[in-house]
C-alpha positions in Angstrom: 118.1 108.8 112.8 117.6 106.7 115.9 117.0 103.0 115.7 114.7 101.8 118.4 113.3 98.3 118.8 110.0 99.7 117.6 111.4 101.3 114.5 113.3 98.1 113.7 110.1 96.1 114.0 108.3 98.5 111.8 111.1 98.3 109.2 111.1 94.5 109.2 107.3 94.6 108.7 107.8 96.9 105.8 110.4 94.7 104.2 108.1 91.7 104.5 105.3 93.7 102.9 107.4 94.9 100.0 108.6 91.3 99.3 105.0 90.1 99.5 103.7 92.9 97.2 106.6 92.4 94.7 107.8 96.0 95.1 106.6 99.4 95.9 105.9 102.6 94.0 109.0 104.3 95.4 111.2 101.8 93.5 110.0 103.5 90.3 111.8 106.7 91.0 114.0 106.4 94.1 115.9 109.6 93.4 112.7 111.6 93.8 112.5 110.7 97.5 115.8 112.4 98.4 116.1 115.9 97.1 119.1 118.1 97.6 118.5 121.8 98.4 120.3 123.0 95.3 118.4 120.7 93.0 116.4 122.9 90.6 114.0 120.0 89.9 113.4 119.5 93.6 109.7 120.7 93.7 108.9 118.4 90.7 110.7 115.4 92.4 108.7 116.0 95.6 105.5 116.2 93.7 106.3 112.9 91.9 107.3 111.2 95.1 104.1 112.3 97.0 102.0 111.1 94.1 103.6 107.7 94.1 103.2 107.5 97.9 99.5 108.3 97.5 98.9 104.9 95.9 101.2 102.9 98.1 99.4 100.3 100.4 102.2 100.6 103.0 102.2 104.4 103.1 101.2 104.6 106.8 103.7 102.0 107.9 106.4 103.9 106.0 105.4 107.2 107.7 105.3 105.5 111.1 108.8 104.1 110.6 110.2 107.5 109.6 108.7 109.2 112.6 109.8 106.5 115.1 113.3 106.3 113.6 113.6 110.1 113.4 114.5 110.1 109.7 115.7 113.5 108.8 116.2 113.0 105.0 113.8 112.1 102.3 110.1 111.6 101.7 108.6 108.9 103.8 104.9 108.0 103.8 104.2 110.9 101.6 105.6 113.6 103.9 108.8 115.7 103.6 111.2 116.1 106.6 109.5 119.4 107.5 106.0 117.9 107.3 107.1 115.0 109.5 108.6 117.4 112.1 105.3 119.4 112.2 103.3 116.2 112.5 105.5 115.1 115.4 105.3 118.5 117.1 101.5 118.5 116.8 101.4 114.9 118.1 103.5 115.8 121.2 101.3 118.9 121.8 98.1 116.9 121.6 99.5 114.2 124.0 100.3 116.9 126.5 96.7 118.2 126.4 95.3 114.8 127.4 
């Protein structure tokens, strides 16, 4: 994980939003967002986490933070680590084309 000024600013915006909203869906099942490889319930936890993210009003900020900060663990903004890596690769490839 790399903390940049931009990632820190996004993070502080998220914290303010969470306080204003009185909480977020991920607070209902925080363990579902960080799945160990050997966890036999991993696929179910991921499904639950993604479903909770789907209703979250700060989902896109959360994803933006994770990508900017280079989060390598957990589900952020409804995407797993591998899905965020793919998103980042596609974004870099697209930027090179233009």
